[in-house]
Biopython code that builds the backbone (N, CA, C, O; Angstrom):
import numpy as np
from Bio.PDB.StructureBuilder import StructureBuilder

atoms = [
    (1, "MET", "N", (-67.547, 189.243, -51.255)),
    (1, "MET", "CA", (-67.245, 190.158, -50.217)),
    (1, "MET", "C", (-66.662, 189.701, -48.953)),
    (1, "MET", "O", (-67.131, 188.645, -48.529)),
    (2, "SER", "N", (-65.661, 190.309, -48.194)),
    (2, "SER", "CA", (-65.349, 189.793, -47.148)),
    (2, "SER", "C", (-65.840, 190.748, -46.096)),
    (2, "SER", "O", (-65.891, 191.954, -46.337)),
    (3, "ALA", "N", (-66.211, 190.234, -44.906)),
    (3, "ALA", "CA", (-66.449, 190.957, -43.777)),
    (3, "ALA", "C", (-65.220, 191.497, -43.056)),
    (3, "ALA", "O", (-64.242, 190.805, -42.769)),
    (4, "GLN", "N", (-65.350, 192.737, -42.801)),
    (4, "GLN", "CA", (-64.295, 193.562, -41.994)),
    (4, "GLN", "C", (-64.780, 193.597, -40.559)),
    (4, "GLN", "O", (-66.000, 193.628, -40.397)),
    (5, "THR", "N", (-64.022, 193.597, -39.539)),
    (5, "THR", "CA", (-64.288, 193.836, -38.220)),
    (5, "THR", "C", (-63.806, 195.125, -37.661)),
    (5, "THR", "O", (-62.711, 195.513, -38.071)),
    (6, "ARG", "N", (-64.489, 195.906, -36.728)),
    (6, "ARG", "CA", (-63.869, 197.123, -36.317)),
    (6, "ARG", "C", (-62.600, 196.654, -35.275)),
    (6, "ARG", "O", (-62.588, 195.577, -34.680)),
    (7, "GLY", "N", (-61.616, 197.613, -35.190)),
    (7, "GLY", "CA", (-60.574, 197.478, -34.481)),
    (7, "GLY", "C", (-59.442, 196.728, -35.144)),
    (7, "GLY", "O", (-58.336, 196.708, -34.604)),
    (8, "SER", "N", (-59.648, 196.166, -36.189)),
    (8, "SER", "CA", (-58.508, 195.511, -36.895)),
    (8, "SER", "C", (-57.609, 196.826, -37.585)),
    (8, "SER", "O", (-58.054, 197.826, -38.148)),
    (9, "GLY", "N", (-56.360, 196.485, -37.355)),
    (9, "GLY", "CA", (-55.546, 197.663, -37.977)),
    (9, "GLY", "C", (-55.229, 198.821, -37.092)),
    (9, "GLY", "O", (-54.772, 199.879, -37.528)),
    (10, "ARG", "N", (-55.491, 198.583, -35.809)),
    (10, "ARG", "CA", (-55.171, 199.550, -34.840)),
    (10, "ARG", "C", (-53.938, 199.572, -34.636)),
    (10, "ARG", "O", (-53.222, 198.570, -34.603)),
    (11, "THR", "N", (-53.475, 201.041, -34.437)),
    (11, "THR", "CA", (-51.906, 201.301, -34.222)),
    (11, "THR", "C", (-51.711, 201.648, -32.680)),
    (11, "THR", "O", (-52.591, 202.005, -31.897)),
    (12, "SER", "N", (-50.450, 201.475, -32.441)),
    (12, "SER", "CA", (-50.265, 201.556, -30.800)),
    (12, "SER", "C", (-50.184, 203.182, -30.697)),
    (12, "SER", "O", (-49.865, 203.904, -31.642)),
    (13, "ARG", "N", (-50.500, 203.599, -29.495)),
    (13, "ARG", "CA", (-50.210, 205.087, -29.267)),
    (13, "ARG", "C", (-48.922, 205.463, -28.999)),
    (13, "ARG", "O", (-48.620, 206.656, -29.028)),
    (14, "LYS", "N", (-48.076, 204.565, -28.726)),
    (14, "LYS", "CA", (-46.574, 204.989, -28.236)),
    (14, "LYS", "C", (-45.777, 205.446, -29.255)),
    (14, "LYS", "O", (-44.879, 206.258, -29.030)),
    (15, "GLY", "N", (-46.015, 204.999, -30.396)),
    (15, "GLY", "CA", (-45.329, 205.358, -31.578)),
    (15, "GLY", "C", (-45.943, 206.661, -32.317)),
    (15, "GLY", "O", (-47.105, 207.034, -32.156)),
    (16, "GLY", "N", (-45.012, 207.288, -33.135)),
    (16, "GLY", "CA", (-45.521, 208.181, -33.992)),
    (16, "GLY", "C", (-45.797, 209.713, -33.323)),
    (16, "GLY", "O", (-44.856, 210.340, -32.838)),
    (17, "LYS", "N", (-47.001, 210.188, -33.340)),
    (17, "LYS", "CA", (-47.276, 211.482, -32.862)),
    (17, "LYS", "C", (-47.927, 211.264, -31.384)),
    (17, "LYS", "O", (-48.204, 212.262, -30.720)),
    (18, "GLY", "N", (-48.114, 210.270, -30.992)),
    (18, "GLY", "CA", (-48.493, 209.921, -29.487)),
    (18, "GLY", "C", (-47.461, 210.539, -28.564)),
    (18, "GLY", "O", (-46.572, 211.349, -28.827)),
    (19, "GLY", "N", (-47.799, 209.955, -27.403)),
    (19, "GLY", "CA", (-46.857, 210.204, -26.183)),
    (19, "GLY", "C", (-47.682, 210.957, -25.233)),
    (19, "GLY", "O", (-48.907, 211.015, -25.128)),
    (20, "ASN", "N", (-46.591, 211.617, -24.451)),
    (20, "ASN", "CA", (-47.274, 212.298, -23.319)),
    (20, "ASN", "C", (-48.106, 213.644, -23.704)),
    (20, "ASN", "O", (-47.639, 214.515, -24.439)),
    (21, "PRO", "N", (-49.443, 213.702, -23.092)),
    (21, "PRO", "CA", (-50.123, 214.784, -23.445)),
    (21, "PRO", "C", (-49.487, 216.089, -23.051)),
    (21, "PRO", "O", (-49.710, 217.048, -23.791)),
    (22, "ILE", "N", (-48.797, 216.250, -22.090)),
    (22, "ILE", "CA", (-48.096, 217.466, -21.779)),
    (22, "ILE", "C", (-46.883, 217.908, -22.694)),
    (22, "ILE", "O", (-46.653, 219.110, -22.833)),
    (23, "SER", "N", (-46.126, 216.978, -23.301)),
    (23, "SER", "CA", (-45.231, 217.015, -24.463)),
    (23, "SER", "C", (-45.923, 217.543, -25.525)),
    (23, "SER", "O", (-45.489, 218.561, -26.064)),
    (24, "ARG", "N", (-46.996, 216.980, -25.938)),
    (24, "ARG", "CA", (-47.687, 217.286, -27.263)),
    (24, "ARG", "C", (-48.082, 218.740, -26.935)),
    (24, "ARG", "O", (-47.879, 219.547, -27.842)),
    (25, "PHE", "N", (-48.545, 219.146, -25.936)),
    (25, "PHE", "CA", (-49.150, 220.416, -25.583)),
    (25, "PHE", "C", (-48.029, 221.442, -25.937)),
    (25, "PHE", "O", (-48.305, 222.332, -26.741)),
    (26, "PHE", "N", (-46.734, 221.374, -25.371)),
    (26, "PHE", "CA", (-45.802, 222.172, -25.598)),
    (26, "PHE", "C", (-45.060, 222.111, -26.899)),
    (26, "PHE", "O", (-44.443, 223.103, -27.285)),
    (27, "ARG", "N", (-45.085, 221.047, -27.566)),
    (27, "ARG", "CA", (-44.733, 220.756, -29.094)),
    (27, "ARG", "C", (-45.794, 221.830, -29.783)),
    (27, "ARG", "O", (-45.371, 222.777, -30.445)),
    (28, "SER", "N", (-47.084, 221.618, -29.587)),
    (28, "SER", "CA", (-48.026, 222.527, -30.166)),
    (28, "SER", "C", (-47.797, 223.970, -30.031)),
    (28, "SER", "O", (-47.880, 224.737, -30.990)),
    (29, "VAL", "N", (-47.519, 224.320, -28.886)),
    (29, "VAL", "CA", (-47.396, 225.843, -28.438)),
    (29, "VAL", "C", (-45.943, 226.351, -29.095)),
    (29, "VAL", "O", (-45.731, 227.435, -29.639)),
    (30, "SER", "N", (-45.122, 225.388, -28.910)),
    (30, "SER", "CA", (-43.899, 226.024, -29.897)),
    (30, "SER", "C", (-44.100, 226.160, -31.175)),
    (30, "SER", "O", (-43.726, 227.214, -31.688)),
    (31, "LEU", "N", (-44.722, 225.160, -31.989)),
    (31, "LEU", "CA", (-45.075, 225.211, -33.303)),
    (31, "LEU", "C", (-45.993, 226.569, -33.610)),
    (31, "LEU", "O", (-45.791, 227.352, -34.539)),
    (32, "PHE", "N", (-46.934, 226.652, -32.720)),
    (32, "PHE", "CA", (-47.831, 227.962, -32.816)),
    (32, "PHE", "C", (-46.893, 229.269, -32.797)),
    (32, "PHE", "O", (-47.044, 230.229, -33.552)),
    (33, "VAL", "N", (-46.019, 229.163, -31.929)),
    (33, "VAL", "CA", (-45.172, 230.609, -31.864)),
    (33, "VAL", "C", (-44.334, 230.631, -32.919)),
    (33, "VAL", "O", (-44.092, 231.718, -33.444)),
    (34, "SER", "N", (-43.773, 229.497, -33.393)),
    (34, "SER", "CA", (-42.899, 229.603, -34.542)),
    (34, "SER", "C", (-43.557, 230.113, -35.830)),
    (34, "SER", "O", (-43.070, 230.956, -36.584)),
    (35, "GLN", "N", (-44.773, 229.463, -35.983)),
    (35, "GLN", "CA", (-45.638, 230.229, -37.124)),
    (35, "GLN", "C", (-45.938, 231.700, -37.122)),
    (35, "GLN", "O", (-45.923, 232.409, -38.129)),
    (36, "ILE", "N", (-46.231, 232.125, -35.807)),
    (36, "ILE", "CA", (-46.386, 233.452, -35.532)),
    (36, "ILE", "C", (-45.138, 234.246, -36.039)),
    (36, "ILE", "O", (-45.183, 235.183, -36.837)),
    (37, "LEU", "N", (-44.126, 233.779, -35.511)),
    (37, "LEU", "CA", (-42.855, 234.459, -35.978)),
    (37, "LEU", "C", (-42.430, 234.706, -37.389)),
    (37, "LEU", "O", (-41.880, 235.728, -37.801)),
    (38, "ASP", "N", (-42.793, 233.507, -38.169)),
    (38, "ASP", "CA", (-42.731, 233.405, -39.526)),
    (38, "ASP", "C", (-43.559, 234.348, -40.082)),
    (38, "ASP", "O", (-43.075, 235.165, -40.866)),
    (39, "GLU", "N", (-44.759, 234.372, -39.799)),
    (39, "GLU", "CA", (-45.697, 235.465, -40.351)),
    (39, "GLU", "C", (-45.188, 236.860, -40.200)),
    (39, "GLU", "O", (-45.164, 237.636, -41.155)),
    (40, "LEU", "N", (-44.793, 237.172, -39.041)),
    (40, "LEU", "CA", (-44.493, 238.408, -38.674)),
    (40, "LEU", "C", (-43.119, 238.954, -39.512)),
    (40, "LEU", "O", (-42.929, 240.140, -39.781)),
    (41, "ARG", "N", (-42.320, 237.990, -39.821)),
    (41, "ARG", "CA", (-41.303, 238.338, -40.684)),
    (41, "ARG", "C", (-41.632, 238.777, -42.209)),
    (41, "ARG", "O", (-40.850, 239.369, -42.953)),
    (42, "LYS", "N", (-42.810, 238.410, -42.486)),
    (42, "LYS", "CA", (-43.384, 238.550, -43.855)),
    (42, "LYS", "C", (-44.085, 240.004, -43.794)),
    (42, "LYS", "O", (-44.292, 240.495, -44.904)),
    (43, "VAL", "N", (-44.450, 240.707, -42.774)),
    (43, "VAL", "CA", (-44.744, 241.810, -42.713)),
    (43, "VAL", "C", (-44.135, 242.980, -43.237)),
    (43, "VAL", "O", (-42.975, 243.238, -42.918)),
    (44, "VAL", "N", (-44.888, 243.857, -44.142)),
    (44, "VAL", "CA", (-43.906, 244.880, -44.866)),
    (44, "VAL", "C", (-44.534, 246.152, -43.992)),
    (44, "VAL", "O", (-45.741, 246.388, -43.927)),
    (45, "ARG", "N", (-43.564, 246.875, -43.377)),
    (45, "ARG", "CA", (-43.946, 247.947, -42.589)),
    (45, "ARG", "C", (-43.660, 249.403, -43.649)),
    (45, "ARG", "O", (-42.729, 249.594, -44.431)),
    (46, "PRO", "N", (-44.669, 250.164, -43.370)),
    (46, "PRO", "CA", (-44.682, 251.484, -44.209)),
    (46, "PRO", "C", (-43.384, 252.384, -43.874)),
    (46, "PRO", "O", (-42.912, 252.369, -42.737)),
    (47, "THR", "N", (-42.901, 253.061, -44.763)),
    (47, "THR", "CA", (-41.967, 254.043, -44.507)),
    (47, "THR", "C", (-42.600, 255.276, -43.773)),
    (47, "THR", "O", (-43.815, 255.388, -43.610)),
    (48, "ARG", "N", (-41.648, 256.218, -43.331)),
    (48, "ARG", "CA", (-42.110, 257.404, -42.763)),
    (48, "ARG", "C", (-43.047, 258.380, -43.412)),
    (48, "ARG", "O", (-44.012, 258.880, -42.835)),
    (49, "SER", "N", (-42.689, 258.618, -44.678)),
    (49, "SER", "CA", (-43.405, 259.330, -45.573)),
    (49, "SER", "C", (-44.741, 258.457, -45.848)),
    (49, "SER", "O", (-45.765, 259.138, -45.812)),
    (50, "GLU", "N", (-44.902, 257.267, -46.080)),
    (50, "GLU", "CA", (-45.974, 256.515, -46.299)),
    (50, "GLU", "C", (-46.972, 256.680, -44.980)),
    (50, "GLU", "O", (-48.176, 256.934, -44.948)),
    (51, "LEU", "N", (-46.234, 256.495, -44.143)),
    (51, "LEU", "CA", (-47.018, 256.627, -42.664)),
    (51, "LEU", "C", (-47.849, 258.113, -42.449)),
    (51, "LEU", "O", (-48.964, 258.226, -41.941)),
    (52, "ILE", "N", (-47.122, 259.048, -42.897)),
    (52, "ILE", "CA", (-47.596, 260.490, -42.720)),
    (52, "ILE", "C", (-48.606, 260.501, -43.675)),
    (52, "ILE", "O", (-49.665, 261.007, -43.303)),
    (53, "ASN", "N", (-48.538, 259.971, -45.080)),
    (53, "ASN", "CA", (-49.533, 260.176, -45.973)),
    (53, "ASN", "C", (-50.783, 259.498, -45.715)),
    (53, "ASN", "O", (-51.874, 259.971, -46.033)),
    (54, "TYR", "N", (-50.600, 258.266, -45.072)),
    (54, "TYR", "CA", (-51.962, 257.341, -44.539)),
    (54, "TYR", "C", (-52.587, 258.263, -43.341)),
    (54, "TYR", "O", (-53.783, 258.546, -43.271)),
    (55, "THR", "N", (-51.810, 258.593, -42.617)),
    (55, "THR", "CA", (-52.220, 259.569, -41.184)),
    (55, "THR", "C", (-53.036, 260.710, -42.018)),
    (55, "THR", "O", (-54.263, 260.690, -41.923)),
    (56, "ILE", "N", (-52.495, 261.578, -42.728)),
    (56, "ILE", "CA", (-53.470, 262.551, -43.247)),
    (56, "ILE", "C", (-54.522, 262.115, -44.073)),
    (56, "ILE", "O", (-55.572, 262.755, -44.026)),
    (57, "VAL", "N", (-54.428, 261.082, -44.868)),
    (57, "VAL", "CA", (-55.592, 260.753, -45.530)),
    (57, "VAL", "C", (-56.757, 260.211, -44.588)),
    (57, "VAL", "O", (-57.947, 260.431, -44.814)),
    (58, "VAL", "N", (-56.261, 259.448, -43.463)),
    (58, "VAL", "CA", (-57.418, 259.126, -42.236)),
    (58, "VAL", "C", (-58.108, 260.415, -41.776)),
    (58, "VAL", "O", (-59.329, 260.567, -41.744)),
    (59, "ILE", "N", (-57.203, 261.314, -41.428)),
    (59, "ILE", "CA", (-57.760, 262.703, -40.695)),
    (59, "ILE", "C", (-58.879, 263.250, -41.693)),
    (59, "ILE", "O", (-60.073, 263.420, -41.447)),
    (60, "VAL", "N", (-58.196, 263.479, -42.868)),
    (60, "VAL", "CA", (-59.217, 264.075, -43.729)),
    (60, "VAL", "C", (-60.529, 263.386, -43.999)),
    (60, "VAL", "O", (-61.577, 263.998, -44.202)),
    (61, "PHE", "N", (-60.396, 261.937, -43.990)),
    (61, "PHE", "CA", (-61.802, 261.277, -44.238)),
    (61, "PHE", "C", (-62.500, 261.347, -42.955)),
    (61, "PHE", "O", (-63.725, 261.451, -43.030)),
    (62, "VAL", "N", (-61.957, 261.309, -41.765)),
    (62, "VAL", "CA", (-62.762, 261.303, -40.617)),
    (62, "VAL", "C", (-63.398, 262.921, -40.535)),
    (62, "VAL", "O", (-64.570, 263.076, -40.192)),
    (63, "VAL", "N", (-62.717, 263.843, -40.802)),
    (63, "VAL", "CA", (-63.248, 265.103, -40.779)),
    (63, "VAL", "C", (-64.345, 265.300, -41.725)),
    (63, "VAL", "O", (-65.276, 266.039, -41.404)),
    (64, "PHE", "N", (-64.327, 264.656, -42.964)),
    (64, "PHE", "CA", (-65.398, 264.954, -44.010)),
    (64, "PHE", "C", (-66.436, 263.983, -43.437)),
    (64, "PHE", "O", (-67.532, 264.542, -43.425)),
    (65, "VAL", "N", (-66.487, 262.856, -43.004)),
    (65, "VAL", "CA", (-67.649, 262.120, -42.440)),
    (65, "VAL", "C", (-68.188, 262.914, -41.228)),
    (65, "VAL", "O", (-69.402, 263.094, -41.141)),
    (66, "MET", "N", (-67.302, 263.424, -40.240)),
    (66, "MET", "CA", (-67.998, 264.272, -39.273)),
    (66, "MET", "C", (-68.784, 265.401, -39.774)),
    (66, "MET", "O", (-69.903, 265.610, -39.306)),
    (67, "ALA", "N", (-68.261, 266.188, -40.741)),
    (67, "ALA", "CA", (-69.171, 267.118, -41.369)),
    (67, "ALA", "C", (-70.340, 266.632, -42.003)),
    (67, "ALA", "O", (-71.387, 267.274, -41.916)),
    (68, "LEU", "N", (-70.270, 265.486, -42.678)),
    (68, "LEU", "CA", (-71.443, 264.958, -43.509)),
    (68, "LEU", "C", (-72.519, 264.646, -42.311)),
    (68, "LEU", "O", (-73.688, 265.000, -42.465)),
    (69, "VAL", "N", (-72.144, 264.043, -41.234)),
    (69, "VAL", "CA", (-73.005, 263.456, -40.178)),
    (69, "VAL", "C", (-73.598, 264.664, -39.373)),
    (69, "VAL", "O", (-74.741, 264.762, -38.928)),
    (70, "SER", "N", (-72.677, 265.466, -39.296)),
    (70, "SER", "CA", (-73.261, 266.790, -38.727)),
    (70, "SER", "C", (-74.284, 267.648, -39.378)),
    (70, "SER", "O", (-75.147, 268.191, -38.686)),
    (71, "SER", "N", (-74.241, 267.805, -40.670)),
    (71, "SER", "CA", (-74.943, 268.519, -41.537)),
    (71, "SER", "C", (-76.354, 267.586, -41.675)),
    (71, "SER", "O", (-77.494, 268.038, -41.567)),
    (72, "VAL", "N", (-76.060, 266.425, -41.894)),
    (72, "VAL", "CA", (-77.561, 265.455, -41.848)),
    (72, "VAL", "C", (-78.213, 265.696, -40.602)),
    (72, "VAL", "O", (-79.397, 266.003, -40.734)),
    (73, "ASP", "N", (-77.716, 265.638, -39.236)),
    (73, "ASP", "CA", (-78.284, 265.834, -38.262)),
    (73, "ASP", "C", (-78.849, 267.153, -38.194)),
    (73, "ASP", "O", (-80.063, 267.257, -38.017)),
    (74, "PHE", "N", (-78.114, 268.195, -38.315)),
    (74, "PHE", "CA", (-78.741, 269.619, -38.474)),
    (74, "PHE", "C", (-79.949, 269.704, -39.281)),
    (74, "PHE", "O", (-80.940, 270.332, -38.909)),
    (75, "ALA", "N", (-79.864, 269.018, -40.486)),
    (75, "ALA", "CA", (-80.958, 269.090, -41.413)),
    (75, "ALA", "C", (-82.322, 268.409, -40.557)),
    (75, "ALA", "O", (-83.343, 269.061, -40.340)),
    (76, "PHE", "N", (-82.163, 267.245, -40.203)),
    (76, "PHE", "CA", (-83.263, 266.466, -39.640)),
    (76, "PHE", "C", (-83.763, 267.206, -38.421)),
    (76, "PHE", "O", (-84.946, 267.143, -38.086)),
    (77, "THR", "N", (-82.742, 268.000, -37.669)),
    (77, "THR", "CA", (-83.303, 268.749, -36.429)),
    (77, "THR", "C", (-84.355, 269.710, -37.056)),
    (77, "THR", "O", (-85.536, 269.728, -36.710)),
    (78, "LYS", "N", (-83.828, 270.476, -37.976)),
    (78, "LYS", "CA", (-84.741, 271.386, -38.554)),
    (78, "LYS", "C", (-85.865, 271.009, -39.057)),
    (78, "LYS", "O", (-86.862, 271.723, -38.943)),
    (79, "LEU", "N", (-85.893, 269.894, -39.659)),
    (79, "LEU", "CA", (-87.113, 269.246, -40.391)),
    (79, "LEU", "C", (-88.180, 268.935, -39.406)),
    (79, "LEU", "O", (-89.354, 269.266, -39.575)),
    (80, "VAL", "N", (-87.673, 268.196, -38.223)),
    (80, "VAL", "CA", (-88.495, 267.867, -36.957)),
    (80, "VAL", "C", (-88.972, 269.041, -36.415)),
    (80, "VAL", "O", (-90.178, 269.150, -36.193)),
    (81, "LEU", "N", (-88.117, 270.036, -36.141)),
    (81, "LEU", "CA", (-88.883, 271.230, -35.649)),
    (81, "LEU", "C", (-89.789, 271.940, -36.443)),
    (81, "LEU", "O", (-90.679, 272.606, -35.912)),
    (82, "TRP", "N", (-89.637, 271.859, -37.868)),
    (82, "TRP", "CA", (-90.507, 272.605, -38.729)),
    (82, "TRP", "C", (-91.769, 271.966, -38.700)),
    (82, "TRP", "O", (-92.761, 272.670, -38.515)),
    (83, "VAL", "N", (-91.926, 270.405, -38.895)),
    (83, "VAL", "CA", (-93.071, 269.609, -38.628)),
    (83, "VAL", "C", (-93.576, 269.649, -37.575)),
    (83, "VAL", "O", (-94.804, 269.636, -37.666)),
    (84, "PHE", "N", (-93.138, 269.700, -36.403)),
    (84, "PHE", "CA", (-93.720, 269.486, -35.058)),
    (84, "PHE", "C", (-93.914, 270.958, -34.423)),
    (84, "PHE", "O", (-94.481, 271.151, -33.348)),
    (85, "GLY", "N", (-93.378, 271.940, -35.216)),
    (85, "GLY", "CA", (-93.395, 273.097, -34.450)),
    (85, "GLY", "C", (-92.769, 273.171, -33.077)),
    (85, "GLY", "O", (-93.371, 272.810, -32.065)),
    (86, "GLY", "N", (-91.299, 273.744, -33.077)),
    (86, "GLY", "CA", (-90.972, 273.871, -31.892)),
    (86, "GLY", "C", (-90.247, 275.173, -31.710)),
    (86, "GLY", "O", (-89.831, 275.497, -30.598)),
]
sb = StructureBuilder()
sb.init_structure("model")
sb.init_model(0)
sb.init_chain("A")
sb.init_seg("    ")
for serial, (resi, resn, name, xyz) in enumerate(atoms, 1):
    if name == "N":
        sb.init_residue(resn, " ", resi, " ")
    sb.init_atom(name, np.array(xyz, "f"), 0.0, 1.0, " ", f" {name:<3s}", serial, name[0])
structure = sb.get_structure()
């Protein structure tokens, strides 16, 4: 077995991806923005009729949940008033 020393095989910071920290920052930001734009191009937007259908479904669901919570609240209020006499 041969002994290896630390530090052997070091590469210079001037070559490759090194360089000025400010230029690396701007390169990273530009890469980030270009990736965001690429992802936004993949987004599928709903048609007008799909949007109307989704809106109606959400409104009906919210009204249903409001009615459910209100009825449970009303029932618990009556139960508490009956138990503790109010």
